[in-house]
VMD Tcl script that draws the C-alpha trace (Angstrom):
set ca {
  {55.14 106.60 85.61}
  {54.49 110.15 84.46}
  {57.44 111.96 82.89}
  {56.05 115.48 83.19}
  {58.23 116.37 86.20}
  {61.45 118.25 85.62}
  {64.22 115.75 86.56}
  {66.49 118.66 87.55}
  {64.16 119.45 90.46}
  {63.74 115.82 91.53}
  {66.05 114.55 94.25}
  {66.99 110.87 94.36}
  {68.49 108.87 97.24}
  {69.62 105.28 96.68}
  {70.38 103.60 100.02}
  {72.14 100.22 99.99}
  {72.49 98.03 103.08}
  {75.13 95.60 101.84}
  {74.19 91.94 102.35}
  {71.15 92.91 104.42}
  {68.87 90.17 103.02}
  {68.96 86.71 104.60}
  {67.06 83.45 105.04}
  {64.71 82.33 107.86}
  {66.52 81.19 111.01}
  {65.32 78.77 113.69}
  {67.00 80.89 116.36}
  {64.73 83.78 115.27}
  {61.57 81.69 115.22}
  {61.64 81.22 111.47}
  {62.18 84.91 110.76}
  {65.09 86.59 109.00}
  {67.30 89.24 110.65}
  {65.55 91.85 108.49}
  {62.13 90.71 109.77}
  {63.41 90.71 113.35}
  {65.13 94.09 113.31}
  {63.27 97.28 114.14}
  {63.17 99.17 110.82}
  {60.40 101.81 110.98}
  {61.92 103.98 108.26}
  {62.39 101.22 105.69}
  {58.90 99.98 106.61}
  {57.52 103.45 105.88}
  {59.17 103.47 102.45}
  {57.88 99.98 101.66}
  {54.34 100.40 102.94}
  {53.89 103.80 101.31}
  {55.33 102.92 97.92}
  {56.49 100.13 95.62}
  {57.76 96.96 97.28}
  {59.09 93.91 95.46}
  {61.88 91.48 94.77}
  {64.83 92.09 92.46}
  {67.51 89.83 91.01}
  {70.83 91.64 91.27}
  {73.29 88.73 90.96}
  {73.35 85.30 89.37}
  {75.54 82.25 89.02}
  {76.49 83.41 85.52}
  {77.49 86.98 86.43}
  {78.83 86.19 89.90}
  {77.41 86.94 93.34}
  {79.70 89.79 94.36}
  {78.90 93.33 95.51}
  {80.56 94.88 92.47}
  {78.32 92.95 90.07}
  {75.27 93.77 92.20}
  {76.07 97.49 92.46}
  {76.69 97.79 88.72}
  {73.36 96.11 88.11}
  {71.49 98.31 90.59}
  {72.87 101.44 88.91}
  {71.59 100.28 85.53}
  {74.72 98.73 84.01}
  {74.25 95.22 82.62}
  {77.11 93.21 84.21}
  {77.54 90.86 81.24}
  {78.30 93.92 79.12}
  {80.30 96.17 81.47}
  {81.88 94.08 84.23}
  {85.61 93.41 83.80}
  {86.54 92.50 87.39}
  {86.63 93.85 90.92}
  {90.30 94.82 90.89}
  {90.08 97.54 88.23}
  {87.10 99.16 89.97}
  {88.99 99.37 93.24}
  {92.07 100.66 91.43}
  {90.07 103.54 89.99}
  {88.75 104.45 93.44}
  {92.33 104.68 94.69}
  {93.28 107.15 91.97}
  {95.07 104.78 89.61}
  {95.01 105.10 85.83}
  {95.31 101.63 84.36}
  {97.12 101.20 81.05}
  {96.08 98.80 78.31}
  {98.65 96.24 79.54}
  {97.66 96.52 83.20}
  {95.64 93.96 85.15}
  {94.38 94.96 88.59}
  {93.74 92.43 91.36}
  {91.95 92.87 94.64}
  {94.56 92.00 97.24}
  {93.36 90.93 100.69}
  {95.60 90.62 103.70}
  {94.51 87.26 105.12}
  {95.32 84.77 107.87}
  {96.31 81.25 106.80}
  {97.69 78.05 108.23}
  {96.98 74.90 106.22}
  {93.58 76.55 105.64}
  {92.35 80.01 104.83}
  {91.53 81.02 108.39}
  {90.38 84.64 108.09}
  {89.67 86.66 104.92}
  {90.30 89.96 106.77}
  {93.27 89.19 109.06}
  {91.13 90.09 112.05}
  {89.92 93.26 110.30}
  {93.45 94.59 110.56}
  {93.71 98.34 111.04}
  {94.45 100.55 108.05}
  {97.58 101.87 109.74}
  {99.04 98.39 110.26}
  {98.05 97.33 106.76}
  {99.78 100.31 105.14}
  {103.05 99.33 106.82}
  {102.73 95.75 105.55}
  {101.88 96.81 101.98}
  {104.86 99.19 101.92}
  {107.01 96.34 103.25}
  {105.86 94.03 100.44}
  {106.63 96.62 97.78}
  {110.14 96.88 99.18}
  {110.85 93.18 99.76}
  {109.06 91.38 96.93}
  {111.49 91.73 94.03}
  {109.03 90.97 91.25}
  {109.33 93.24 88.22}
  {105.91 94.18 86.87}
  {103.80 94.15 90.04}
  {103.04 96.90 92.54}
  {100.85 96.89 95.65}
  {98.63 99.82 96.60}
  {97.34 100.26 100.15}
  {93.59 100.65 100.69}
  {91.44 100.38 103.82}
  {91.87 97.68 106.49}
  {92.43 94.33 104.73}
  {91.33 95.58 101.28}
  {94.15 96.48 98.86}
  {95.03 96.39 95.17}
  {97.86 94.80 93.20}
  {98.53 95.94 89.63}
  {100.34 93.61 87.23}
  {101.80 94.80 83.94}
  {101.17 92.05 81.39}
  {103.83 93.71 79.21}
  {106.69 92.94 81.59}
  {108.79 89.84 80.95}
  {107.64 87.82 83.97}
  {103.98 88.40 83.21}
  {104.29 88.46 79.42}
  {101.21 87.07 77.72}
  {99.27 86.78 80.96}
  {95.51 86.57 80.31}
  {93.34 87.49 83.33}
  {90.35 85.63 81.91}
  {92.26 82.33 81.97}
  {93.07 82.64 85.67}
  {90.49 81.37 88.17}
  {90.72 83.00 91.60}
  {88.35 82.56 94.52}
  {87.05 85.38 96.73}
  {88.53 84.72 100.18}
  {85.32 85.52 102.08}
  {83.67 82.63 100.21}
  {86.23 79.98 101.20}
  {87.01 80.46 104.89}
  {88.28 77.17 106.38}
  {88.90 75.69 102.93}
  {92.27 73.87 102.58}
  {94.86 76.27 101.25}
  {96.01 74.11 98.33}
  {92.43 73.69 97.16}
  {91.66 77.41 97.47}
  {94.65 78.90 95.65}
  {94.40 80.20 92.04}
  {93.88 77.72 89.22}
  {94.11 77.86 85.44}
  {96.65 79.17 82.96}
  {99.29 81.27 84.65}
  {98.21 80.22 88.16}
  {101.62 78.80 89.08}
  {103.11 82.29 88.91}
  {100.53 83.78 91.26}
  {100.60 80.85 93.67}
  {104.38 81.36 93.92}
  {103.86 85.07 94.57}
  {101.31 84.44 97.31}
  {103.51 81.86 99.02}
  {106.49 84.22 98.87}
  {104.40 86.93 100.55}
  {103.67 84.48 103.35}
  {107.35 83.86 103.93}
  {107.90 87.60 104.30}
  {104.82 88.57 106.29}
  {104.98 85.82 108.90}
  {108.18 87.28 110.32}
  {107.06 90.92 110.38}
  {106.96 92.60 113.79}
  {103.37 93.77 113.29}
  {102.28 90.14 112.97}
  {104.42 89.13 115.95}
  {102.58 91.70 118.07}
  {99.17 90.72 116.68}
  {99.83 87.07 117.51}
  {100.98 87.95 121.03}
  {97.74 89.90 121.53}
  {95.66 86.96 120.33}
  {94.75 88.72 117.07}
  {94.87 87.06 113.67}
  {98.11 87.93 111.85}
  {98.10 89.22 108.27}
  {100.48 86.50 107.17}
  {99.67 86.23 103.44}
  {98.22 88.15 100.51}
  {95.24 86.80 98.60}
  {94.87 87.83 94.95}
  {91.47 87.70 93.25}
  {88.94 89.76 91.25}
  {91.44 90.43 88.44}
  {90.56 92.40 85.34}
  {91.46 95.14 82.89}
  {90.21 98.72 83.13}
  {86.45 99.33 83.28}
  {84.67 101.84 81.08}
  {81.06 102.90 81.75}
  {78.74 105.42 80.10}
  {77.82 108.34 82.39}
  {75.05 107.76 84.93}
  {71.70 109.32 83.99}
  {71.75 111.94 86.78}
  {74.53 114.07 88.26}
  {75.22 112.83 91.72}
  {77.54 111.57 94.44}
  {78.56 108.33 96.13}
  {79.22 107.80 99.84}
  {80.86 104.52 100.82}
  {83.85 103.20 102.74}
  {84.31 100.42 100.19}
  {86.69 101.03 97.29}
  {84.77 98.94 94.79}
  {81.59 100.99 95.25}
  {83.56 104.22 94.98}
  {85.27 102.90 91.86}
  {81.95 102.14 90.19}
  {80.80 105.65 91.05}
  {83.89 107.23 89.51}
  {83.62 105.12 86.36}
  {79.98 106.24 86.07}
  {80.94 109.91 86.32}
  {79.62 110.39 89.86}
  {81.48 112.35 92.53}
  {82.89 110.33 95.41}
  {82.70 112.06 98.77}
  {85.29 111.34 101.44}
  {83.55 111.13 104.81}
  {85.68 111.15 107.97}
  {85.17 108.18 110.25}
  {83.79 105.68 107.73}
  {85.38 102.23 108.04}
  {83.25 99.67 106.20}
  {82.74 97.93 109.56}
  {80.43 98.09 112.59}
  {82.23 101.13 113.97}
  {81.62 103.26 110.88}
  {80.32 106.79 111.48}
  {76.71 106.40 110.36}
  {75.78 109.91 111.46}
  {78.54 111.45 109.35}
  {77.39 109.48 106.30}
  {73.84 110.78 106.71}
  {75.02 114.38 107.20}
  {77.20 114.26 104.10}
  {74.39 112.68 102.09}
  {71.97 115.45 103.04}
  {74.55 118.10 102.14}
  {75.17 116.31 98.84}
  {71.46 116.43 98.01}
  {71.61 120.22 98.28}
  {74.19 120.25 95.48}
  {73.41 117.16 93.42}
  {70.24 115.50 92.14}
  {71.30 112.00 93.22}
  {73.14 110.40 96.10}
  {74.07 106.78 96.70}
  {74.82 105.80 100.30}
  {76.34 102.37 100.81}
  {76.78 100.70 104.22}
  {78.95 97.58 104.47}
  {78.26 96.46 108.06}
  {75.33 94.01 107.49}
  {77.44 92.12 104.95}
  {80.35 91.84 107.38}
  {77.98 90.40 109.99}
  {76.68 87.90 107.46}
  {80.21 86.73 106.59}
  {80.94 86.36 110.31}
  {77.75 84.36 110.88}
  {76.81 86.79 113.67}
  {73.02 87.10 113.95}
  {73.07 89.73 116.67}
  {75.55 91.92 114.80}
  {73.48 91.64 111.65}
  {70.28 92.70 113.37}
  {72.09 95.56 115.09}
  {73.72 96.77 111.85}
  {70.36 96.69 110.03}
  {68.82 98.77 112.81}
  {71.72 101.23 112.67}
  {71.30 101.53 108.91}
  {67.58 102.20 109.30}
  {67.76 104.69 112.17}
  {71.00 106.52 111.35}
  {71.00 106.51 107.53}
  {67.51 105.91 106.17}
  {65.67 107.90 108.82}
  {67.53 111.24 108.56}
  {67.71 111.15 104.76}
  {64.02 110.27 104.38}
  {63.06 113.01 106.82}
  {65.09 115.57 104.86}
  {63.66 114.51 101.50}
  {60.07 114.75 102.72}
  {60.62 118.41 103.46}
  {62.10 119.59 100.16}
  {59.55 118.89 97.42}
  {59.83 116.30 94.65}
  {61.91 113.30 95.67}
  {62.32 109.57 95.36}
  {64.11 107.23 97.74}
  {65.02 103.60 97.07}
  {66.28 101.19 99.71}
  {67.59 97.66 99.18}
  {70.43 95.22 99.85}
  {72.82 94.67 96.98}
  {72.57 90.90 97.55}
  {71.84 88.42 100.32}
  {74.53 87.24 102.76}
  {72.83 84.65 104.99}
  {74.46 84.20 108.38}
  {74.17 80.42 108.13}
  {75.97 80.40 104.77}
  {78.52 83.11 105.64}
  {78.74 84.00 101.96}
  {76.78 85.65 99.15}
  {73.91 83.78 97.52}
  {71.90 84.52 94.38}
  {68.50 84.91 96.09}
  {66.24 87.70 94.91}
  {66.30 90.54 97.46}
  {63.67 93.07 98.57}
  {63.61 96.63 97.24}
  {61.31 99.52 98.02}
  {60.77 102.89 96.34}
  {58.62 105.74 97.61}
  {58.17 109.41 96.80}
  {56.82 111.58 94.03}
  {54.58 109.80 91.51}
  {55.32 106.27 92.71}
  {52.17 104.36 91.89}
  {50.59 102.03 94.42}
  {50.94 101.56 98.16}
  {52.04 98.10 99.22}
  {50.89 98.48 102.84}
  {53.60 95.96 103.77}
  {56.79 96.22 105.86}
  {60.27 95.96 104.35}
  {61.45 92.36 104.49}
  {61.94 89.33 102.28}
  {58.58 87.67 102.95}
  {56.57 90.86 102.42}
  {58.43 91.60 99.18}
  {57.55 88.11 97.99}
  {53.91 88.66 98.96}
  {53.74 91.92 96.98}
  {53.96 90.05 93.69}
  {56.28 92.70 92.18}
  {59.36 91.24 90.47}
  {62.30 92.76 88.62}
  {64.13 89.79 87.12}
  {66.97 91.87 85.64}
  {68.66 94.07 88.22}
  {69.84 96.64 85.69}
  {66.19 97.51 85.01}
  {65.71 98.98 88.51}
  {66.73 102.49 87.51}
  {63.95 102.51 84.90}
  {61.50 102.40 87.83}
  {63.45 104.92 89.91}
  {64.84 107.68 87.67}
  {62.37 109.70 85.56}
}
mol new
graphics top color blue
foreach p $ca { graphics top sphere $p radius 0.5 }
foreach p [lrange $ca 0 end-1] q [lrange $ca 1 end] { graphics top cylinder $p $q radius 0.2 }
display resetview
């Protein structure tokens, strides 16, 4: 790469289709959803620029979106990652103290198993009522719940309070609920030092939530009730050095927004974004284009393909990939091509195969096109083509070295 360009004049767009990568499926004739979907804009980026495979997650670092996003933005997870909870807490405006430990707190559906990690993708309005109810009814000194979006919330524990005195988040082993759907409840609950306390807390939440009128109505309507909290992703506050370029983040997901804030990026609130299939793609693209008029860098994150992967829904995954391509990638790429020096990078953060219904540590495709990107792959954007290209980035946090100049 040639460094003669003035980075102030360069515009960068990083577009992440969460969980977009997959594995070949018999139902699709041995193709992946990404190969099957119509993606002319991502294909244009791939064929006209650099295409390859990148390793964003691993068994050692974990296979979560927070680890992957940190890595993509150039932060080595083994050095900077402290947990999902503190990242989401930051995105919700919380300032964590040295004694605080933040957990991601899902509203889930359970019986003798973990039935649904999202409580039927409960609405934000219903969830806020339930979180407020828990803060009022759970008489545990040293813990407070903070309402987020849909099923995604945060619980903050003060390790300095008597009940949680001496609690060490690194000794507690908690499982991400989307990875253990249908697993027996007793097997899935927290393990390790201090786990008895949090198992008791989760069971007490169940006793309270099962009798709430919101869950009575949901059950009557045939919807999954939010009848328990699920605590996971615990950690102390995260500190990151500033990102290399001034920019903005657009996402409906608190953990991505939290990473952006910790990195010194601006987080833009976009009306109508949900982190689900009904998110307002058009609004995200409009806000991204406006952001590029003010900032040098914008990250746009879309959650829908990952949700489809967790649901095991092939059709929804193909549809969400096509929406991402046509409603996010297309408008932003078109804008960038008309303004001068630019670079655009598109990729999944990780793979969420519909057959597995969870994240895996497969390498995923990435593509970069724009000013002074050497080489034209001539290949479409998918897993097999990226493999064929021969380009590999084995450490995800090295991606920005190929993108930002």
